[in-house]
N, C-alpha and C positions, 0 to 999 in steps of 0.2 A: 339544245340551242348552242349557238357559238359563244365563247367566255367574252369577247371583246362587245358583245350586247350588254354587258353588266357595266353599270355607271362605275366609272374608276379604274377599268380594267384595259389597260393599253395593249399596244402589240408585244411591249415587251415584258410586261406583268404575265401576259398570256404565254408567253414564251417560258417562263418560269414555273408557271403552273405546269405547263407540258411535261417539264424536267419531273415534275413529281406524280405523273400519270393521269394529271387531271386535264382533259380536252375540251369538256363540255359543261353545261349547268347541271347536268344529271350527275356527271363525276364530283362537281364543286359541291353540290348538296348533300354528296355522300363522304364527303372529307370531315370526319366527324372528330369532336375536340378530343385530345389527347389527355385534358385534365380540365378540372374547374377551379377557379381561384376565388375563393370565398372573401371578399374584401371587406366582409363584416370581422375579419379574424387578423388584421392586421396586428404584427407584433413590435415592440421594440428592441434592437438587437442588445442594448443595456443589460437587460434581464434575461435574456437567453442562453441556456446551458449548451455545452458541448455536443456537437453532432446533432442539435435540434434541426429539424426542418423547418423554414421560416418563410412567412409572407412578410415582406417589410418595403418601406420606401425610404430612400437616401438620395442626398445632392452630390453631385461628382465636385469635390473641391481641390483636386489636382489632375494635372495632365496625364490620362493614361499613356502606360511605356510598355514596352516588350523586352523580352529575355530571349535571345535565338536560342532557345534548348533544343533538341534534337525531336524532331517528329512534330512541330508545330510549334514549340517553345512555350510562353506563357505572358500572358497579358495582366496587367495588374492596375489599379486603381485607388484613390482613398476617397470616403463618401462621409458626409455628415448628416447627422439626424438629431434635431434638436440640441445641438451642441455635444453630442457624442459621436466620437470617430472612429471608422472603421475602414478595413479594406477589403477590396473585392479581386478575385482571382479566377482567372480561366486558364487551364492548361489545355494545350493543343488546340485551341479555338483561335487563331490568329484574326479570323474574319471580324470577331466583336470589336477590335480597336476602331474600325471605320464606322460604328454605329453609337459610339460614346461621345458626348459633349461636356465640357466643362460648364459649371453653372446649371446645368439642367438635372430635374428630380428624374427617378428610375422607379419603378416596382421590380423588386428583386424577389426571386424565390428558390431557395437553396438551402444548402447544409451549412452549417454554423462550425466555425472551428474557433475555441477560446483556449490560446496555449500562450501561458507565461504573461496575461493580462491582456494581450493582444487579441482582438476581436475579428474575423474575417469570414467573407462569406466564399465558398468553393464553387467553381462552375454554375453559378445559378443562371436560372431562364430568368430574362428581362426585358422591360420595354417601358418607352418614355412615358410618364404621367401625363394624362389629359382630364380633361372635365370628367370623364365616365368616371375616374378614379376616386374624384371627389364624392360620387355616389357609394351608397351602400348596398351590395348585391353580388350576386355571382357572375363571374367573367368566363366565358371558355376560353381555352389555350388550345391553339392547333399546331400541328407539324409545318415549319416552316422551310424554304429556302431562298437562297439569293437575297435581293433586297426587299423580300415581302415582308411586313411587319404584322403583328398582331390585329392592329386595328385595320389595315387594308383587308387582312383574310376574312376577320369579323363581318366588316361590311359586305365584302363580295358572297360571302357564303350566304348572309340573312338575304341579299337578292336574289341568289340563285336558286334558293329556295320559292322565293315567291315567283319567277319565272317558271321553274321545272313544274312545282306543284304535284309532288308524287302522289300517286294514285294506287290504291290495292288491287291486286290481280285474284285476291281470295274473293270466292262468292259471296254476295251481300247478305244471305240468310245464314253462312257461317260467321260472319263478321259480328250480326247480332247475337247467334248461338253462343258464341264464343267471347261475348263481350268486348269486342277489341275496338279501341277508338279509330278516328279518322287518321290515315297515314301522313297526311298534309299537315296536320296539327301535332303529330307526333316528331315531324321533322323541326318544325318551328321551335318546338319545346327543348328537343335535345340539343340545339344551336342557341338558345337563349330561355334558360330554364327560369323559373320563377325560384326555385327551390332544389334540393338535392333528391328529394323524394320525385318530384315530377320527372326530373331528368331521368331517374332510373326506370320510372314507367314509362317513358319515351323511349329508352334504348332498348327495354323489352318489346316493346310494340313493333319497333322497327326490326329486331331480329328476328321477331317470329314471320314477317315477312320475307325478309331476305332469305332465311332458311326453308320456308315453305317453297319459293321458288327455287332454291338448289336441291332440295330433296325431291322435289318434283322432275326436275331436269336428270336427275340419275334414273329415275323409273322410265324417263323415254329414252334416255342412252342405254339404259340396260336392256331394253327391249329390243332396241334396233341391233345391240351387239350379240344377241343368241342366233349367231350365224349356224345355218347347217353346216356340219363337219365335211370338209373335203379331204384332210388328210385321214389315213385310215390307219390306225396303229393293230398289227397283228401278235403284240405282246401279251402273252397269257399270265392268269394269276399265278400259275406254276413257275414261269420263267421268273417273274420279279420276286417270288419267294426264294428260288434258288438265288437270285443275285444278293437279296439280302442276307441271307445266311452265309454266303462264301465272302462278302467284302466287310460286313461288320461284325467285329469279335465281341458283339454285346446283343442282347435282347432289347428290342424296342418299347418304349414304355406304352402304356395303354393311350396315351395322346398321340404318339409318332404312329400307332397303329391305325387310329382313327382318321388322322392326315392322310396316311398313304391309301387306305381304301377309299377316301372321297376323291384325292386325285385319280386314282385308277377309275372310278366309276367316270369321271368328267371325261378322262382322255380316251376312254372307250364306249362314251357314250354318243349321241347323235349332234350333241351342240359341242360349239368350242369351248374350251376351259378359260375362265377370265375370274382367278381366284387369288385373295389374298391368304397366306398363311403367318399369323403373327403367334409370337411366343417368347416368354421370358427367355433372359440371357440363359445360355446353356440348356436349352429344352430340347435340343437336337434337330433343329429345322434343317441345316445343311445336309443331314444324313437322309432325311424325308427328301428333299430335293433331288438327290441324287437318284432316288427312286424314279421321278419324274424324267429325269434324264435317261435313265435307261430303258423308259419305256418308248421313248420318241427314238434314240440311235439304236435301239434292239429292232425296231420296225423299219429300217433304213432311212430315217432321216435325220438332218444337223439339227442341232440345238447349241442355244446360246446362254451365258451365264454372265450378267451385268453386275459390275460392284461398284462403289462410289468411290474407291481411293485404289493408288497402284498396289498399296500394301495389301488391301484386302483381298483384290483382284489374283494377284500372285500367291497369297496363300490359298485362295478357292481353286487356283491353276493346279496347285500341288495336290489339293486332296481330290481333285478330280483324276488327274493321272493315277493315284493310287488306287481310286474306285473304278477306274475304266482302264486296265492295263493292254487290254486287246484292241483299243480304239485310238486313232489320231486326234489328240488334243493340242488346242491352239491357243494363243495369247495374243492378245493386243491391247496395247497401253502406250500413252502419249509419250514415253520415255524411250521407246523404241527407236531404232534409227529408220529414216525412210525405205532404205532397203529391206530391213527386216518386215515393216509394215506391207511393203510392196509384195514381197513373196508371201506374206500370209493370207493377204487379199485374195492373191490368185489361186492358192490353193483352197480357200473359202470357197470362191466362185465356180472353182471345178469341181465341188463336192469331195475333195481329198480330206478335209478337216471334219471329223464328226461331232465335235465338241468344241465351242471356241469360248473362252474367258477373257474377260477386258472390262475396261472401264467407258468413259465416255466415248473413248475412241472409236469404240464400235457403233457408234449412232452416226459418223461421218458418211456423207452421202455414197463415198465410193466403196464400201463396205457392202458387198453381195454375197448371196448366197444361192447355191445351186437347189437344196432342197431344205428350207428352214420352216420347221414345224413348232417348236417349242421356245419361248423365251422366259427365263428366269432370273427376276431382279430380286440382287441380294441387299438389304437395307432400302427397303422400298421408300422408306420416309425420306430419303436423300433424292429421288427423282420425282420431277413432275408428271402431270399426265400427259403431257405433250411430248416427253422425252422417251415415256415408255411406249406411244403410240407409233413414233418414227422407227423404233426398233422392230415393233410388230410389223409395218408395212414393209420390211424387206421380206417377208414371207407371204404364204397366202393363207388366208384364215387360220394364223399360227395360234397355238394354246399359250397362254400366259399365266404364270405363277409368280406372286411377288410376295417378298417375304419381309417382315419387319419385327427387329428385336425390342422395338420401343413398344410396350403395350400402353395402349391409350383408352381411355373411357369411352364406354358404350357411346355414350352421346355424341363423342368425336368420331367413333367408327361410321355413325350413321352420316356422316359429313364428307370425311374424307376418302372414305371408301364405299361410298353409296352404289357406284358402279361394278362393285365386286362382291363376288360370293366370299363369305369369310371363315375359315377354319383356324381354330383357337387352340395351341398345346399348352397345358396349364401345367402339366406335371414334369418333373425332371427325371434324368437318370437316377438309379437308386444308389450308383458309386458316389455321387457327388456329396460332398462336406458342407455342411453349412457353414458360411464364412461369418467369423467373429468380427464385429462391428464395434470400434471404439470411439467415443469422442474426445480428444486429447487436448486438455487445457495447455496453455503456455510453459507453465513450470513443470511440465512431465513431458516436455519434448526430448531432453536428452536421454531421459530413461528409455522413450520410444527408440530413438536412434539405437541405443545399445542391446536392445531386443531386436531389432532389424540384423545389428552385425552378427548377431548369434544364428539368425536364418539362413543369413549369406555363408556363414561359418558351416552350416550345415546341407550345403549345396544348393541352397533354394535363391530366387531372385526376387527384385522387387521394382514396382513402379512409384514414382514420386511426381504426382500431377499439379501444375500449377495453372491459374485462370488465363494468364498473360505470358507473351514471350518477353517482352520487355517490361522493368518498372514503369511505376508511374512517378510524378514529382512529389506527391503526398506520402510516399513509401508506406501506403495502407494496402499494398497487394505484393508479395514476392513473386519475382517472374521467373521463368523457366531458366533463362540465361542467368541469372544472378544465383538460383539455387545450385545450379550444376558446376558453379565456381565456388559456392560456399561448400558443397559434399567433398570436392575433390580436395579442397585444403584440409577441411576438418577429418576427411577419413581417407587419407593417403592409399590405404591398403586397399580399397574397394575400387573395381573398375567401373567408372561411371560413364554412362551415354549420353547423348542430347538429342532430342527428337521435336521438332514442331513446324509448322505448317508452312513458313517460308523457305525451308529447305527444299532443294532439288529433290524429285522422285528418285534419284539415283542413291542420293545421299540418305534419303528415309530409308530407302530399301535396303542400304549396306548396313543402318544402325540397326533396322529390326532384325536382318539374317543374323548380326553379331550377337543381338540379345538372345535370339533362338538358340545359337550356338553356344551360349553361356561365356561368351568373351565379354560380355557387358554384364555386371551383377544389380546395378542400380541404373534405371533408364529414367532420365528426366524428362518430362514432356509436358506438353500442353493436351488438350482434349482429342488431338488427330488420333489418338489410340483408342478412344471411346467405342469406335465401330469395328466390331467384329475381330479384332486382334485376339490369336490364339495362342498363348505360350503357356503349356500346362505347368511348366516348372515354376512359374511365378506364384510366389504365394503372399506378398504384401503388396498393398496397395495404401497409398499416401496421398491424402487430397489436402492441398493447401488451401486457405480461405473458401472452405467450403461453402459458407454461407452465401458465396456469390454464384453456386449454382443451382440449377432446378433439380428437384428430387429424384425427377426421372432420369437426369442426366448424371447424378450422383449413384443410382442404382447401376446405371449403365458402364460406367467407369469403374464400380465395385465387382461388375461382372467380368473383368479381364483376369481377375485371379479366381482361385476355386475351380478351375477347368479340369482337375483331375482329382484322383482320391486323397491328396495331401491336404492336411489342414491349412486355411489361407485366413488372412485377416485385411481388415480394413481399417485406416486410421483419419478420423476426419479432424482436421485442424482449423479452428477458428477461433478469432480474438472475440468473439462475442460471447459472453458470460450469462446472457439470460434474454428473457424477449422471445419475440417470434423465431428469430435466428436459429435459436437453441432448441426451439420446440421442435421446429423443421427438421434439423438433425438428430434429432430423437426418434422421428419418425422412421428415418432410415436405420438407424440403429436397431429400432425394434421390430421391423419388417423385412422380409425377404422376398415378398411376394410383389411383383413389379406390377400386377394388375390393380393391387390394393394401393401400391405407391402413386401410381399414376391417379387414381381416385383422389388422395389426399392432395396431390400438387394441384390437380383441376381445382378442387375447392377453396385451396389455398391461395392460389397465383388468379382465379377467376376465369371465366371463358375467355374474356377478352384479350388478357395478357398471355394466357395459354398458348392464344394462336395469334399474337400480335406480331411484333415487328421481327419474327424470325422467318416471316413468310416471304415467298418471292409473289405469291399469286395476288391478284389485285383487291380480289371481293375480300379475303381474309386480312389484308392489310387495313382496309377500311373499317371491318367489324371488330377487327383487333383494338380498335382504339373505344369501343362500345362496353360499357359496363353493365352486362345484359347476365339474366340469371341462366343456369341449365335448362330451367322448365321452361323457357322458351323455344328450346332445341326440341323438347318432347311435345310440346303444343304444335310447334309447325309440323312435326312428323304426322301427328294425329289428324290433324286438317288435312294434309296433303292425302294421307290412307283413304279418309273419308272422302274426299273428291273423285279418286280413283274408283273407289269401290261403288259411288252411286251411278256412275254412268252420265256423269255431268259433261257439258261441251269442253274440250280441251285445248279448243284451236289457241284462244287470246293465251291460256296459262302455258301453252308449250314455246310460243314465240320467245316470251319472257324468260322462261325458265331456260332454254338451251341459251340464250344469250348470256344469262348468270353463269351457265355451265363452262362457255368459253372464257370467262373472265377468272377460273381457278385452274385453267389448263396447265399453268405453269408453276403450282402451288407446290413446295418442299417443306419439310419440317427438319429443323435442326435441334 
């Protein structure tokens, strides 16, 4: 139903909702609260401690003003609360200025700063007080854009649910069997909860419904993708074993051997391969993928390897060249000149290139192949289903092998990779030495630097990773640019380089090449080096503000060292000295298994947060706001399995399920 059918939604507000990906009442009813405010827990700032997160009310008593700092500046105002004066500050949010009025009362929710007797709230969410806030209860908070307010969104969502009246597609007898409540009631409760327990139960019920549809969709899609093979490979097992023995100066692990066997069986079987290979950092996935490439090109076909960044694409290009000296290897990236791209595209179309390595530039419409039969996607979590499909469509029933170095819990595998067969490599090469991980308190910082200096004197190299390119006004986060200048001044004898996402591809490539060539000893970087970068001589990883990263991301960053037989170290720097932040860092310190770490991460962050605002897929953006249990996913799969195994009519389920699948086609994981 159209949004303008909802009372209070004008054409202008409808356009603002459209910008949020909300186009009808069904979309709006699935715009779930990102948080709830318990109005029974309002606090007086007079008694709040530094860094407390509080919900409080204040009246604006001074005209809000701005300071034009870089990247958005600062907005500041002064408020009064029963005679107590405090300030409220927003960094890089100039738009809040137009929403503040002197003399009005506002509800604020945010972090307290208490420095030198001056109390302030930093970057709080806020909204005008109205009669609702004089009541005691739980109020939903939604993501907003433009001129939309929380009150407008609450009213609109409530009315959308009444108009849309969501209905379950799970068979009624299974609803009774598994004691699942009415779906419409669950939507009403999640948007207007009577208490937090009711909100949690409603979120679980909605999650079961949504995942039932999605998991069922993968069953329909996967069945349709089991295409009969047209491309016939004549590569024998003996040919493949010869390739492995000649190209790799080490024995494959049991996990690698098993992966090669599964891929060989797929590619020499009667159905097209559609397989995910996931493994921890350093497990040898790239070597296994080379075997798949060999099966294709040895049989006279073309193959492609897609990478998410130019740095990784060039690294893979060199690795493929080394493994295939008797074949023509091509490269296509965004930084190449138009002439270079044109020549490479012409050679591909004419079949003169056996294997091409590249970035998203390979997805362009004018990239054509003469005889494409295999697509390898490196770091699968950086690509959406639609991107993968656009590459496959350049061949005829092409095989696909996607790789991920980001281990994810089994529950998430069911969701993100439900349309793929899964190969997991859990062991690592025996030559790899365990990385020593330490949590470094502030007072030990200089001792750490002295240790790293000794590593450099011994011919090793080090990464220094920061969460941001530039600093913030609060000074709570050290930035890459600040650290770069600091290290150059503090350690003038060390050759320091800087790498971050705002640099042009040519600049990034030049810096990485200098690091590989040992012209740079300290590389200060953002997480742009998280994916796939391989410099065996690097023995030290230093991560600043480590508490700001997810556990799996910390593990990925740590995996940039320890990529050879030299002893390597990872130092986690954090200003936190107790609580959840330190507990999380201890998990990284005490564990080297990425799959175990991902399970811890999933439990700590929750299903919604794990899949939340890092998604570009609409379905996961919606569910990311819900706080539901992992048991909901297991139950959804159990019900879906039962539906398919009992031969029930599937037409209605298929229609809704396929629609759900279409809504996740652009999902990527960061």
